[in-house]
C-alpha positions in Angstrom: 10.7 -11.5 -7.1 9.0 -14.7 -6.6 7.8 -16.5 -3.7 8.6 -20.5 -4.2 5.5 -21.3 -2.1 2.5 -19.8 -4.2 4.6 -18.7 -7.4 3.6 -15.1 -6.8 5.6 -12.7 -8.6 6.1 -9.1 -7.1 8.5 -7.9 -9.9 7.1 -5.1 -11.5 5.0 -5.2 -14.8 5.7 -3.0 -17.7 2.6 -0.5 -16.9 5.1 0.6 -14.1 7.2 2.3 -16.6 4.1 3.3 -18.8 4.7 7.2 -20.0 1.2 8.5 -19.6 0.5 5.4 -16.5 4.0 7.4 -14.7 2.5 10.9 -15.6 -0.5 10.5 -14.0 0.6 9.0 -11.0 2.7 11.6 -10.3 -0.5 14.6 -11.0 -2.0 12.7 -7.6 1.2 12.7 -5.3 0.7 14.8 -2.5 3.3 17.4 -1.8 4.0 17.7 1.6 3.8 21.7 2.5 0.7 22.1 0.2 -2.2 24.4 1.1 -4.3 21.6 0.7 -3.1 19.0 2.5 -5.6 18.0 4.5 -8.5 17.6 1.1 -5.2 15.7 -0.8 -5.1 13.5 2.4 -9.1 13.3 2.3 -9.1 12.3 -1.2 -6.5 10.1 -0.8 -8.0 7.8 2.0 -11.5 8.0 0.3 -9.9 6.6 -3.0 -8.5 4.1 -0.9 -11.9 2.9 -0.5 -13.4 3.3 -3.6 -10.4 1.7 -5.4 -11.1 -1.7 -3.1 -14.8 -2.0 -3.7 -14.1 -1.5 -7.4 -11.3 -4.0 -7.0 -13.5 -6.1 -5.7 -15.4 -5.9 -8.1 -13.6 -5.9 -11.2 -9.8 -7.3 -10.4 -7.5 -6.0 -12.2 -9.6 -4.3 -14.5 -10.2 -1.2 -11.9 -10.1 1.9 -13.3 -6.3 3.1 -14.2 -7.3 6.4 -13.2 -8.4 5.2 -9.9 -5.4 3.7 -9.6 -3.1 5.8 -10.2 -4.9 7.8 -7.5 -4.0 5.8 -4.8 -0.7 5.2 -5.6 -0.1 8.7 -6.2 -1.9 9.8 -2.6 -0.1 7.1 -1.0 3.3 9.2 -1.0 1.6 11.0 1.7 2.4 9.2 5.1 -1.4 9.9 6.5 -3.0 7.8 3.4 -0.9 5.5 4.1 -1.1 5.0 7.2 -5.1 5.1 7.0 -4.7 2.1 3.9 -2.8 0.1 6.4 -5.9 -0.5 8.7 -8.4 -0.1 6.0 -8.6 -3.9 5.9 -10.8 -6.3 7.9 -10.4 -10.1 7.8 -13.8 -10.1 5.4 -12.0 -7.9 2.9 -8.3 -9.6 3.3 -8.6 -11.0 -0.3 -10.2 -8.0 -2.0 -6.9 -6.2 -0.1 -4.6 -8.7 -0.7 -5.4 -8.6 -4.3 -5.3 -5.2 -4.9 -2.2 -4.5 -3.1 -0.3 -7.2 -4.9 -1.4 -5.6 -8.2 -0.6 -2.3 -7.6 2.6 -3.3 -5.9 3.7 -5.0 -9.6 2.5 -1.8 -11.6 3.6 0.8 -9.3 6.2 3.2 -11.0 9.3 4.2 -9.7 9.3 6.1 -6.4 6.1 5.2 -5.2 6.4 1.7 -5.1 7.5 2.0 -1.3 4.1 2.5 0.5 2.2 0.1 -1.5 5.0 -2.3 -0.8 4.6 -1.8 2.9 1.3 -2.4 2.7 1.5 -5.6 0.9 4.8 -6.7 3.4 2.0 -6.3 6.7 -0.7 -8.2 4.6 1.7 -11.0 3.5 3.0 -11.0 7.3 -0.4 -10.9 8.8 -1.0 -14.2 6.7 1.8 -16.0 7.6 3.8 -15.5 4.9 7.5 -14.1 5.8 9.7 -15.0 3.3 7.5 -12.6 1.1 6.7 -9.9 4.1 10.8 -9.7 3.6 10.7 -9.7 -0.1 8.3 -6.7 -0.2 10.5 -4.9 2.4 13.5 -5.2 -0.3 11.2 -3.5 -3.3 10.6 -0.9 -0.9 14.0 -0.8 0.3 15.2 -0.7 -3.1 12.9 2.1 -4.3 13.5 4.4 -1.4 16.4 3.3 0.9 15.0 5.4 3.8 12.0 4.6 3.6 10.8 5.2 8.0 8.3 2.1 7.7 10.2 0.0 5.5 12.8 -0.3 8.6 9.6 -0.3 11.3 8.5 -3.2 9.8 11.9 -5.0 9.6 12.2 -5.1 13.6 8.4 -5.8 14.1 8.4 -9.1 11.5 11.9 -9.5 12.9 11.3 -9.6 16.6 8.5 -12.3 15.9 5.4 -9.9 17.0 2.4 -12.5 16.3 0.7 -11.3 13.8 -2.1 -11.4 15.5 -0.9 -9.0 17.6 0.1 -6.6 15.1 -3.3 -6.7 13.7 -4.9 -5.5 16.5 -2.3 -2.8 16.5 -3.0 -1.8 13.1 -7.2 -2.1 13.8 -6.8 0.3 17.0 -4.9 2.7 15.5 -7.1 3.0 12.5 -10.2 5.2 13.7 -7.2 7.6 15.3 -5.7 7.7 11.7 -9.4 8.2 10.0 -10.3 10.9 12.8 -7.0 12.7 11.7 -7.9 13.0 8.1 -11.5 13.5 8.5 -12.0 15.8 11.5 
């Protein structure tokens, strides 16, 4: 999957199938009815911010452990929604690169959340074809992933990207409070 506009590929890379990496990602998956779910959500939200800082400095050389931690924790909807609102105008390029890279290395079963996150950035950037390509990857990974369906509706409605970004920014403090309070 490559967009003609930039030659930007969102296809999976070999790392997404490496046994040790897949096992590490799975070790961070959040079990929905776990008694320590809130601790896992806090860890996931913190991991997103930590990885963004590390990615800004190191790029794709960021710690595989931290990358796996984020990919695994994104299996939780609250962590994913926290990640959705984590970037700002100033950090957009860092998150663009980070979500793009994580989309390429996400193991099967962990693609949908990061694909949706990358799709929202592509939409906000005005690259609608790339946004839909990312949603297609999410659908292949998890055909019934609810955020994919919602984002297809949003993108198809022609809702202005600035309005979407404003809504995302407005919801972020509520998601953060739900995780950390």
